[in-house]
N, C-alpha and C positions, 0 to 999 in steps of 0.2 A: 447522655451523650453524642457526642459528633466524633463519626470517622472519618482521617479524611480522603482514607483510600476505604475500599471495600472486598473487595475483589478479592477470592483465595482456593486456588484450585480451581478457577473457574467458575467458580460459584458464585454470587453475591450473599453477603453473610445477612440476611434480613434479622431486623430487629425481633423479629417471631420467631424463629427460631433456633438463634446464636443470643438472644438477649430477655428472654422468658429470665425476672427476677423472685426466683425459692430464694435465696440464699441472701439473709442481711449479717455484714461482715462487718464490724472497728475496732480502729487500730488506732492506738494510744501513743504521741515521741514528743522525746523535748527534743529537736536538732540539738541543741549547745549540747547535749551531753554527749561522750559518744562509750566503746567499747573497743574489743578484741581488734585486732587488723587482722582482714580477711587476707589471705596470707594472694600472693597469683596461682600460686605452684594450686592448691585449690580448683584450681583450672588444668587439670595436668592431664597427658593425654598418654595412649600403649601402646608399643609396638615390639610387636613380634614376629618371629620366626610362623608362621603359620597362613599355611592356608595362599589370597593373597596378599594380603598386609604387606609384607615386606616386595617382595617380585613383581613387578606388575601394577602396584600400588602406591609404593614410594619412590620404584628403581629399577630405571630400565637400560639401562646403562647406554653410553656417548654416541653407538654406535646405533640407537634405536632409530627410525622412524618418525615415533613420537617424539613433538621439542620438550628438549631436556636444558641440563643447565649440569655439565657433567657426570650426563648418567639418572639427574636425580629429572624425573620429571615437573614439570612448567608449573603445570595446572593448579596439580598439585599444591606443590613451595606457594604458589601466591596465594592458592587459600586458606592453606593455613596458618598465612602468614594475615593476609586479612582479619581471622577472629583472636589472633593475636597471641598464638601456642606458645606457653610459658616452661613446660617442663614438656619433654621425651624419655619412655621407660625404657630397655630393651637392654638383651634382645629375650627374654620371656621374663615371667608365664613359666607353665613347665620344663620348656625347650631351654632355657636358660639354663637348669641343670643339667645337663647335657651339653654345654655350650663349650668348647672347646678352646681358648681364647688365641692359640696359636695355628690356628685353621685359617683366619680369619683374616690374614698376613699378607703380607708380600705380594710378590704377580700373581694379579687374581687369576692366569691360567695355570698357574702353578701350586694355586687352592685345595686343599684335596675334596672329591665328595661326599659326604653322607648318606644317610638318609633319615630322614625326621619323623625318629621309631615315636612323638605324641600326637604328632595331626595330620594323615592324610598316609604314612607310610612312600612318598616321597625327597627326591634324589633332594639335600640341602648341596647349594654350590657354593657356601661361602665363602661366594661373591662383596657381598653386600656385611662390612667388617668393623673392625674398633676405629679403622679410620673412615667408611664409609658414613660408619652413624658420625662420628663426631660432627663430618664437614655437613650430614645431612641438617645439622639441631644447631647450626649456628647458620647454615644459610634461612632457617625457620629465625634466628636472634632466640631461639629459648633455649636452657636447661639444658645439664644428659641428667641422668639414672640411670646408673646401668649397674646391672644383676649378677651379681658372680655366682661361680661355682659350685654349689658347698654339699650339691646330693651324688655329682659320682666326681670332683674334681678331689683336688689336694693343698691343702692350706702352705703348700707352695707356690702351686701353680697360680691360687687366688692372689696373695701379695707378692708374686713376679708379676700379671698382668698391674697391678693398680703401681707400679711398679715403671712400667715399663708405660704404662699413661701418663705421670705426673711425675715423673727423678726427671731432674733441673742439671746431674751433672751427666759425667763420664763417664755414669755406669753402661758395663755393653749395653743394657736393657733400653740405656734411653740412646745410647747411638741407636743400634737397630731404630729405635721409633722414627729415627732424627733420616736414616739411612731409608727406610719409608715412604719420607717424603712429609717428615712430619718436625719439623725442628723444637718450636715451641710443645711447653706439653699440654698436655688437654685441660678445661676446666671439668672436672666433676663436681656436681652441687651435692651427689646421694649415690649411694651403695649400700646394695642388699646384698646380704649375707645371705644368701641361697635365696629359696621359696617354696611358695607352702611345701614346707617340712615334715607336717601333717598329714599331705599325700604324696601325689607326685615328685616334692621332693625329696622323698625317701622315706616317706612312712615311720614317721618316731616317733615319740614320745614328747612333750612344752621340754621333761627336766634330759634326757639326753641331749633333743636339740641346743641348748644355753648352754648345756660345756662346752657343744659342740661350738657358740657363739663366742666366748668365751677364748675357749680357745683357737680360734682363725684369727676375728679379729685383735686376734693379739700381733698378729704379723700384719694387718693392714696399716703400712707406712705411707708420707705423703712427707712434702718438703714442708716447712715450715708457711701456713697458711694456703695452705694447696689439700687438706686436707675433706675427707664432704662427709654430708650427714652417716653416718652407719644406719642402717632398718634390719634389723630383727624380724624374723617370719615370726607371725604372730597366725590368730584363728580366723576363724570363719564362724557365723551365725551365730544363733544363744552362747557359742562356748569359750569361754572366758580363762579357761585357763592355762592360755598360753598368755596374754599377755598380765597373769596373775603368779604362775611363774617367772616369768622372765622380765618383771619390774622388781620381782624378792630376790633375785638369784643373782642379777647382770652388773655385776658394780665394777668396768671398766664402761668404755665412750660405748654406749648405744644412740640414739639420737629420739630414736623413732621403733614404735615397732608396727608391723603391715597389717590393714585387718580385712579379708575378702569380704564381698555380702553381691548377690547376681542377685535381678530379677526375674524369675520366672514364675509363670504368668497362672499356673497352674501346683508349684508351686515341687512339682513332684519332678525327681532328676529325668527320666523315661517321659513324661509327658510335659511335655516343661510346656507347647500353647503354643498357637499362631503367629506367623509374621503380621501374617495382612485378614483377611477378611474376615478377622472372628469378632465371636457372637460379642455383644453386651454386656456379659457377662465378664466375659475373661477381661473387657477392659478395670471392672468395676475389680475383679481376683488382684490387675496389673498395680494395679493405684494401693492397694493392703500391702500386698504382699514386700514393695517396694518402700511404702513406708515405715515398715518390718527394721530401715535404717537408721530412728531415730532412735528405737528404744537397744536395740546393741549398741550404739555408741556409747546413749547411755550405761549403759552395760559397763562396757570395758573402760571409758570415765570412771566409776564408781573404784573400781578397781585402780583403778592409777591414784585417782584421788586420795587411795587409802594407801598405797609400797611408794609413791610417790604427792608428795603433796606440793615439793617443794616448785613440782609442772616440769622437770626440766630434761620428760621422755613424754615425748608427743604419738599419737596416734595420725599411721597415715593409712587414708582406705585406698591403695595402689592399687585395688583391684575393683571396679565394677559395673556395674550397670545390667539391662537386659536381654537374661539370652533365650534362645525361643525352640521348635524345633525345626530340626535344618527343612529347604524348601525340598523338597522328591527330588526332582531333576541334579541335584548339586550335589558333589562327596560333602558328606557329611560333618568329617574329619576338616574340609575348613573354614566351617561354620560362618559359611556369611546365611545374612540375611537383610532380607526388606527392612524401610525403617521410619516410624511414618510419625505423625500428630501425634498417638500416644507414646510414644521414644520423647520426643521431645521436652511433655510434657513431665516423666517420667528423671527427666535429666534436669528439669528448675525444678522441682521441687528435694530432687538429691543437695542439690549448690544452699537452696532456704536452706536443709536438715544440717549443711557441710555449714552453714556462716552461724547458726546458732551456737556450735561447737567453737565458732573457732579457735576459740585459748588454747589448747587441744590441737583438733584438728585443721592445721596449715599443710595438707598434702593430699591429695586424691592423683589419683590414674582412672578414667576411665576405659574398659576394655567393648572394642580397639578402635584406633584410629583411621585406617584406611579397610572397609572389602572384610573386616572381620567383626563380629556383633553386632554391637552397638555401636557407629561408623559414623564418620564426618563425614567419610567419602565413598560413593561407591566409582568402582574403575569396569569397563569392558572392554579392554585396549587400550585405541583410545579415546573413545569417550569416557565422560567424567562426571558426574549426578552429586547434584550435594541433599543432605539426609536436613531432616528434620531436629536434629540434635543439633549438628552445624549450624543451624540457628538460631538457637540455642544458644549453645553459644556466646553465637558470636551476641545477642540481645544480653547476654552476661558479660560479656567483657567487665563494662563498666563500672564491673564489681574487681578489678586485679586490685590487689594493693590498698580499695579503701579502707575507711575505719567507718568499722560500724554502731551502728546506736541502736540500746535497748528501744526495744517494739514490747508493747502488750497488742491480743491482737484478741479477742471475741470473734471467731471463728462458727457456725453449725456444721455439725458434722454428715458429713459422706455414708452413708453409711449402704457395709460391705457385706453384705448376711449376719452374722452373725459380732462382726465386726464394727468400727468404725472408725474414719480418718476425718480430718479436720478437710468439712470442701474447698479452701480456698487460704494458703500458704503463703509469707511473706521474708521480702530482706528489707530495710532500709538500712543505709549506709552513708556516706562522706567521700565520695569517690575521691581518689592525688589530684584532681581536676578541678577539687572544690565544690561540684558542684551536690546536691541534693536530691539520692535516688531512689527507688523503691523498685522493685523486683511481688507485682501480684498471677497468682498459680492459680486456676481452679481444677482441681479432683473434675468437676463431676461432670458429663461429659453429656447432659440434659437444661441443668439450669445455671441460667450467668446471675451476677454477686452486684446488688450492694454496698458502699463500701464506701462508711461513712470515717471521715477523719477527723481526731482530733492532736491539732498539733499546735507545741509553744517553739519559741526559739529559734522564730524564722515567718516570715511573710511569707508566704506561697498558694497562693491560687487555681492555679491552674498544671495538670500533667501534660509531656510531651515525651511522648519516644514509639515504640513501635513494640507490634503484636504478631502473634503466633497462633494460628487457631482457624477451623474449618468444619465446610457441615459434614465432611466423613470421617466416624473414630479412624483408619489408616488414610485419609488423606495423605500420598507423599510424591516426590515427584523420581521416575522414569528415565532410562535412554532416551524411551521415544516421544515423552513429556520432563524432558526435565528440569523446565520454569512453573512446571504446576502448583509447584509451593513453593511458599517466597512469603518474608514478613510482611508486613503490613500496615501503614503507619497507625498513631493513635492518638486521639489529644482530647484535653474533656479538662472539665474546669471542676477544680474540686469537688463543692460541693454535692454534683452532678458526676460523682465517678459511680459509672458502673463495667464492668466487662464478660463476654463473653462463658458461656458455659465451656472446655474441654480447652480453657484458654492458660499462657503465657505471655504477661507484660513487666516490661522495663522501661520505666519515663523518669524523666526527670521532674520533678517537682522544681513548678517556676514561682 
């Protein structure tokens, strides 16, 4: 293999340290075959009123010294545009079920100041509301996913918010929106009827929530052709009861059921594991925990296949990502954490899982976009750094709206205690540009892999693309060294294709 660029994180990637080959992986496919569309919304983002995710992370106001466009910081906008963010979920999360939309419209200096009781007990000025959110996604060129307040709101409140956003006639609500500066209706791609009803959204039983969903969704109305996809609040982990009860008992419009799962390296909410300076066994445990996503999706899809054989209801993984112990010097309610090569590998493993089930899994949202949990971007006042996860999204953007290609992979196991996960996972697809793409992710932090390809339906000789890897498991960018970690160029003959340990590789097959 020839690496055109072999410098990452300031360290030379030597063949001895990163290309030790203990794994042989066989991949076979016919490039003339096609599978489900890999929907662009699989690469959705999540922006909750939490910590510095919105304020400072996205919104700084028109009077800020930080360069901005109508209050939105330019560096963050430009960075997010570069990875083609297709969808943004807002305002939560747990925050959604305490959010009353009227408090976030009208003149900003007249909006009430509330307390964010879920996240840090800080003041919520409501400066960033409905109009600001839609302006933000429009500046990004993304679609909008709005989460409604079921937990502490009312049917009337939710229905009136929908009319305020989508009304195209001369109703009082539509005229109020126009008075507040928006003549044309907003475009909403998805609308969530509550969030985590099993927990912060109300501690409900699935049977009770399914009745509430039937009730609330009855009154969610929009002009013809403007109705968003409706999302029901589903389960988490290995609990499939929410998917089962909802898909059996909701007969009216329900486009998808949400599913939430976070990767906790130690599998314990009280002691999750460290974001940096973690031991080798925590890398292994992280990979084992994140690969549980495959099993949980399978379990939920088995329920949907039984209850909804016509595939009318999708599974939306609208919260996922790594969650570590808070840094000692930071407010634990802000969920700020550093982001390393390990997070990039976790993200890519999940992408490959989502692609595998692309027929039903058509939308996901990583938690979260800026300054919170597994973020794309970290900011410190005027400073900004891009994370390894950001670069994973950048590499994988070629898969947005691509057509998956069925493939067979034989990969040895990467042993994690009494568990084993595939040492290497993959995706193969025909991009909407007509090019043939392949992604390879090596979960093993010590051993590289020989990739043996058996391809029909196309003549290809070389793999050309980019790679994420480094010597250190916790390689990262910091405010002091914001360019320490970046993708490197990757090029190899297909009959000599090798990938390093702990790497993410996305290539075009030429």
